[in-house]
ZAVOVEX-586213 format. One record per residue: residue number from 1; y, x, z of N, C-alpha, C, O in turn. Coordinates in nm, 4 decimals, m for minus. Example, Ala and Ser with C-alpha at 12.3 -4.5 7.8 and 13.67 -1.06 7.14 Angstrom:
BEGIN
1; m0.5690; 1.3190; 0.7800; m0.4500; 1.2300; 0.7800; m0.3300; 1.3200; 0.7800; m0.3319; 1.4236; 0.8465
2; m0.2250; 1.2850; 0.7080; m0.1060; 1.3670; 0.7140; 0.0030; 1.2900; 0.7870; 0.1138; 1.3409; 0.8039
END
This chain:
BEGIN
1; m0.8925; 0.0863; 0.6064; m0.7534; 0.0424; 0.5776; m0.7486; m0.1008; 0.5867; m0.8537; m0.1633; 0.5722
2; m0.6285; m0.1680; 0.6114; m0.6129; m0.3128; 0.6424; m0.6122; m0.3933; 0.5230; m0.5926; m0.3471; 0.4107
3; m0.6347; m0.5194; 0.5501; m0.6681; m0.6148; 0.4589; m0.5463; m0.6257; 0.3402; m0.5492; m0.6329; 0.2174
4; m0.4325; m0.6228; 0.4469; m0.2982; m0.6456; 0.3263; m0.2783; m0.5036; 0.2454; m0.2279; m0.4938; 0.1335
5; m0.3269; m0.3996; 0.3231; m0.2908; m0.2883; 0.1967; m0.3940; m0.2301; 0.1224; m0.3662; m0.1259; 0.0630
6; m0.5881; m0.3074; 0.1064; m0.6210; m0.3391; 0.0267; m0.5815; m0.4050; m0.0748; m0.5799; m0.3523; m0.1860
7; m0.5411; m0.5365; m0.0538; m0.4975; m0.6427; m0.1645; m0.3749; m0.5817; m0.2780; m0.3787; m0.5837; m0.4011
8; m0.2852; m0.5369; m0.2009; m0.1607; m0.4765; m0.2320; m0.2094; m0.3399; m0.3525; m0.1668; m0.3320; m0.4677
9; m0.3039; m0.2464; m0.2893; m0.3523; m0.1864; m0.3901; m0.4439; m0.2334; m0.5354; m0.4470; m0.1797; m0.6461
10; m0.5191; m0.3632; m0.4798; m0.5846; m0.4164; m0.5715; m0.4596; m0.4598; m0.6780; m0.4847; m0.4184; m0.7911
11; m0.3693; m0.5114; m0.6717; m0.2731; m0.5889; m0.7093; m0.1955; m0.4950; m0.8211; m0.1693; m0.5138; m0.9399
12; m0.1686; m0.3778; m0.7238; m0.1296; m0.2674; m0.8281; m0.1961; m0.2412; m0.9559; m0.1373; m0.2374; m1.0640
13; m0.3643; m0.2170; m0.9323; m0.4440; m0.1907; m1.0137; m0.4195; m0.2754; m1.1363; m0.4338; m0.2320; m1.2506
14; m0.3864; m0.3840; m1.1102; m0.4104; m0.4828; m1.2100; m0.2546; m0.5192; m1.2833; m0.2493; m0.5870; m1.3860
15; m0.1408; m0.4691; m1.2213; 0.0234; m0.5201; m1.3034; 0.0274; m0.4163; m1.3911; m0.0399; m0.3150; m1.3722
16; 0.0948; m0.4295; m1.4794; 0.1415; m0.3675; m1.5901; 0.2866; m0.3019; m1.5852; 0.3193; m0.1901; m1.6249
17; 0.3685; m0.4054; m1.5234; 0.4924; m0.3432; m1.5085; 0.5265; m0.2552; m1.3830; 0.4340; m0.2409; m1.3030
18; 0.6451; m0.1946; m1.3545; 0.6303; m0.0841; m1.2350; 0.7664; m0.1846; m1.1896; 0.8714; m0.2062; m1.2501
19; 0.7209; m0.2303; m1.0694; 0.8210; m0.3329; m0.9769; 0.7684; m0.3130; m0.8643; 0.6533; m0.2706; m0.8540
20; 0.8632; m0.3474; m0.7372; 0.8516; m0.3545; m0.6096; 0.7372; m0.4774; m0.5847; 0.7559; m0.5799; m0.6504
21; 0.5952; m0.4730; m0.4748; 0.5062; m0.5686; m0.4596; 0.5852; m0.6036; m0.3236; 0.6463; m0.5087; m0.2745
22; 0.5908; m0.7000; m0.2710; 0.5922; m0.7402; m0.1203; 0.5469; m0.8849; m0.1217; 0.5163; m0.9567; m0.2169
23; 0.5508; m0.9100; 0.0138; 0.4828; m1.0663; 0.0179; 0.5119; m1.1854; m0.0075; 0.4377; m1.2827; 0.0060
24; 0.6427; m1.1835; m0.0530; 0.6984; m1.3009; m0.1381; 0.7168; m1.2717; m0.2493; 0.8214; m1.3217; m0.2907
25; 0.6334; m1.1775; m0.3649; 0.6567; m1.1586; m0.5040; 0.5350; m1.2756; m0.5671; 0.4460; m1.3225; m0.4962
26; 0.5442; m1.2911; m0.6360; 0.4868; m1.4496; m0.6987; 0.4448; m1.3263; m0.8263; 0.5064; m1.2388; m0.8872
27; 0.2805; m1.3882; m0.8226; 0.1669; m1.2758; m0.9056; 0.2184; m1.2959; m1.0699; 0.2483; m1.2014; m1.1429
28; 0.2210; m1.4297; m1.1069; 0.2976; m1.4637; m1.2283; 0.4418; m1.4463; m1.2871; 0.4510; m1.3991; m1.4004
29; 0.5212; m1.4706; m1.2389; 0.6553; m1.4739; m1.2243; 0.6921; m1.3287; m1.2206; 0.7203; m1.2583; m1.3176
30; 0.6874; m1.2924; m1.0877; 0.7476; m1.1379; m1.0609; 0.7009; m1.0214; m1.0962; 0.7721; m0.9230; m1.1160
31; 0.5154; m1.0258; m1.1119; 0.4528; m0.8934; m1.1562; 0.3853; m0.9291; m1.2880; 0.2969; m0.8518; m1.3251
32; 0.4129; m1.0313; m1.3622; 0.3361; m1.0602; m1.5099; 0.2180; m1.0487; m1.5145; 0.1590; m0.9850; m1.6017
33; 0.1500; m1.1260; m1.3944; 0.0054; m1.1717; m1.4128; m0.0266; m1.2924; m1.5473; 0.0587; m1.3771; m1.5739
34; m0.1099; m1.2877; m1.5952; m0.1606; m1.4311; m1.6576; m0.3000; m1.4351; m1.5967; m0.3451; m1.3488; m1.5215
35; m0.3606; m1.5404; m1.6357; m0.4539; m1.6234; m1.6015; m0.6222; m1.5427; m1.6123; m0.7280; m1.5763; m1.5590
36; m0.5975; m1.4532; m1.6828; m0.6992; m1.3329; m1.6958; m0.6871; m1.2321; m1.5877; m0.7790; m1.2075; m1.5096
37; m0.5584; m1.1682; m1.5851; m0.5649; m1.0511; m1.4877; m0.5587; m1.1337; m1.3208; m0.5942; m1.0674; m1.2233
38; m0.5176; m1.2596; m1.3047; m0.5371; m1.3320; m1.1984; m0.6727; m1.3460; m1.1757; m0.7202; m1.2880; m1.0781
39; m0.7477; m1.4157; m1.2513; m0.9089; m1.4111; m1.2429; m0.9686; m1.2843; m1.1776; m1.0272; m1.2868; m1.0694
40; m0.9460; m1.1563; m1.2632; m0.9953; m1.0641; m1.2205; m0.9652; m1.0127; m1.1100; m1.0572; m0.9532; m1.0539
41; m0.8381; m1.0161; m1.0442; m0.7808; m0.9836; m0.9197; m0.9078; m1.0555; m0.7995; m0.9841; m0.9964; m0.7230
42; m0.8909; m1.1838; m0.8214; m0.9493; m1.2599; m0.7298; m1.0953; m1.2040; m0.7301; m1.1395; m1.1600; m0.6240
43; m1.1690; m1.2030; m0.8367; m1.3041; m1.1783; m0.8449; m1.3043; m1.0257; m0.7748; m1.4014; m0.9941; m0.7061
44; m1.2142; m0.9499; m0.7904; m1.2022; m0.7810; m0.7172; m1.2175; m0.8328; m0.5776; m1.3319; m0.8180; m0.5347
45; m1.1440; m0.8824; m0.5055; m1.1241; m0.9089; m0.3839; m1.2656; m1.0109; m0.3255; m1.3215; m1.0182; m0.2161
46; m1.2813; m1.0606; m0.4198; m1.4150; m1.1763; m0.3416; m1.5322; m1.0563; m0.3638; m1.5991; m1.0216; m0.2665
47; m1.5476; m1.0123; m0.4583; m1.6532; m0.8381; m0.4250; m1.6408; m0.7533; m0.2876; m1.7310; m0.7187; m0.2114
48; m1.5198; m0.7334; m0.2806; m1.4736; m0.6452; m0.1644; m1.5162; m0.6904; m0.0363; m1.5696; m0.6313; 0.0577
49; m1.4641; m0.8640; m0.0618; m1.5145; m0.8905; 0.1373; m1.5964; m1.0075; 0.0911; m1.5684; m1.1221; 0.1265
50; m1.6994; m0.9788; 0.0107; m1.8150; m1.1089; 0.0214; m1.7515; m1.2435; 0.0616; m1.7942; m1.3201; 0.1480
51; m1.6709; m1.2551; 0.0046; m1.5680; m1.4122; 0.0067; m1.5806; m1.4858; m0.1336; m1.6135; m1.4223; m0.2338
52; m1.5501; m1.6375; m0.1376; m1.5602; m1.6653; m0.2684; m1.4262; m1.7878; m0.2276; m1.4085; m1.8568; m0.1272
53; m1.3525; m1.7747; m0.3498; m1.2477; m1.8600; m0.3384; m1.2591; m1.9836; m0.4495; m1.2711; m1.9722; m0.5715
54; m1.2498; m2.1317; m0.3526; m1.2542; m2.2479; m0.4244; m1.1202; m2.2461; m0.5288; m1.0190; m2.1778; m0.5129
55; m1.1527; m2.3565; m0.6595; m0.9876; m2.3769; m0.7464; m0.8829; m2.4263; m0.6433; m0.7718; m2.3843; m0.6757
56; m0.8795; m2.5095; m0.5175; m0.7496; m2.5085; m0.4959; m0.6925; m2.4388; m0.4265; m0.5727; m2.4488; m0.3998
57; m0.7712; m2.3532; m0.3840; m0.7302; m2.2084; m0.2480; m0.6868; m2.1104; m0.3914; m0.6091; m2.0152; m0.3840
58; m0.7464; m2.1505; m0.5057; m0.6453; m2.0381; m0.6173; m0.5172; m2.0978; m0.6278; m0.4154; m2.0294; m0.6382
59; m0.5167; m2.2066; m0.6260; m0.3786; m2.2692; m0.6701; m0.2806; m2.2041; m0.5611; m0.1760; m2.1500; m0.5970
60; m0.3113; m2.2100; m0.4525; m0.1877; m2.1687; m0.3132; m0.2144; m2.0297; m0.3332; m0.1433; m1.9690; m0.2532
61; m0.2756; m1.9579; m0.3943; m0.2656; m1.7575; m0.3714; m0.1774; m1.7417; m0.4839; m0.2347; m1.6525; m0.5465
62; m0.0724; m1.7723; m0.5503; 0.0249; m1.7286; m0.6778; 0.1161; m1.6577; m0.5470; 0.2083; m1.6153; m0.6168
63; 0.1391; m1.6321; m0.4609; 0.2568; m1.5371; m0.3926; 0.1501; m1.4509; m0.2702; 0.0692; m1.5101; m0.1987
64; 0.1731; m1.3090; m0.2688; 0.1389; m1.1907; m0.2686; 0.0989; m1.2119; m0.0940; 0.0013; m1.1544; m0.0459
65; 0.1861; m1.2990; m0.0141; 0.1490; m1.3069; 0.1074; 0.0827; m1.4332; 0.1131; m0.0043; m1.4217; 0.1995
66; 0.0808; m1.5254; 0.0738; m0.0111; m1.6177; 0.0881; m0.1769; m1.5522; 0.0291; m0.2823; m1.5628; 0.0918
67; m0.1642; m1.5059; m0.0646; m0.3101; m1.4533; m0.0788; m0.3604; m1.3746; 0.0392; m0.4631; m1.4107; 0.0967
68; m0.2919; m1.2675; 0.0783; m0.3559; m1.2265; 0.1776; m0.3786; m1.2725; 0.3169; m0.4616; m1.2239; 0.3937
69; m0.3107; m1.3546; 0.3386; m0.3013; m1.4901; 0.4479; m0.4420; m1.5504; 0.4313; m0.5265; m1.5467; 0.5207
70; m0.4587; m1.6003; 0.3230; m0.5965; m1.7016; 0.2645; m0.7198; m1.5989; 0.2698; m0.8214; m1.6473; 0.3196
71; m0.7271; m1.4861; 0.2337; m0.7884; m1.3708; 0.2471; m0.8365; m1.3326; 0.4035; m0.9501; m1.2974; 0.4353
72; m0.7434; m1.3455; 0.4758; m0.8008; m1.2565; 0.6303; m0.8644; m1.4169; 0.6924; m0.9486; m1.4247; 0.7819
73; m0.8079; m1.5240; 0.6286; m0.8602; m1.6472; 0.7002; m0.9898; m1.6569; 0.6601; m1.0712; m1.7102; 0.7355
74; m1.0303; m1.6043; 0.5291; m1.1628; m1.6164; 0.4980; m1.2693; m1.5481; 0.5465; m1.3814; m1.5936; 0.5694
75; m1.2170; m1.3998; 0.5661; m1.2760; m1.2818; 0.6136; m1.3039; m1.3304; 0.7524; m1.4125; m1.3024; 0.8031
76; m1.2026; m1.4110; 0.8279; m1.2547; m1.4459; 1.0246; m1.3589; m1.5531; 0.9672; m1.4701; m1.5489; 1.0199
77; m1.3391; m1.6485; 0.8669; m1.4818; m1.7243; 0.8692; m1.5732; m1.6910; 0.8345; m1.6755; m1.7352; 0.8869
78; m1.5794; m1.6076; 0.7411; m1.7142; m1.5200; 0.7182; m1.7694; m1.4740; 0.8407; m1.8911; m1.4557; 0.8397
79; m1.7098; m1.4520; 0.9426; m1.7430; m1.3210; 1.0064; m1.7933; m1.4240; 1.1480; m1.8980; m1.3961; 1.2065
80; m1.7188; m1.5265; 1.1868; m1.7631; m1.6446; 1.2308; m1.8930; m1.7193; 1.2669; m1.9517; m1.7640; 1.3654
81; m1.9091; m1.7052; 1.0958; m2.0503; m1.7963; 1.0459; m2.1562; m1.6961; 1.0273; m2.2524; m1.7201; 0.9543
82; m2.1402; m1.5624; 1.1025; m2.2462; m1.4811; 1.0987; m2.2927; m1.4680; 1.2390; m2.4104; m1.4435; 1.2657
83; m2.2121; m1.4821; 1.3174; m2.2439; m1.5114; 1.4899; m2.3756; m1.5953; 1.4925; m2.4237; m1.6314; 1.5999
END
């Protein structure tokens, strides 16, 4: 399964409202996330991909597309570091 699909599924698992999710969706304003659900989502993603978000990255990951892109970059960086 592609990173995008996994993240969308994890978002769906944390969303309390039934709304369409796309890459322009904002986790807070469009999908009803609060700080706890946001941290829960990031923790699930960190565990799934063996990555870690720092505070500055968290602040930029409020939009679904940006979150996906950040995770893809972090996975690539992790893989490059393991070579």
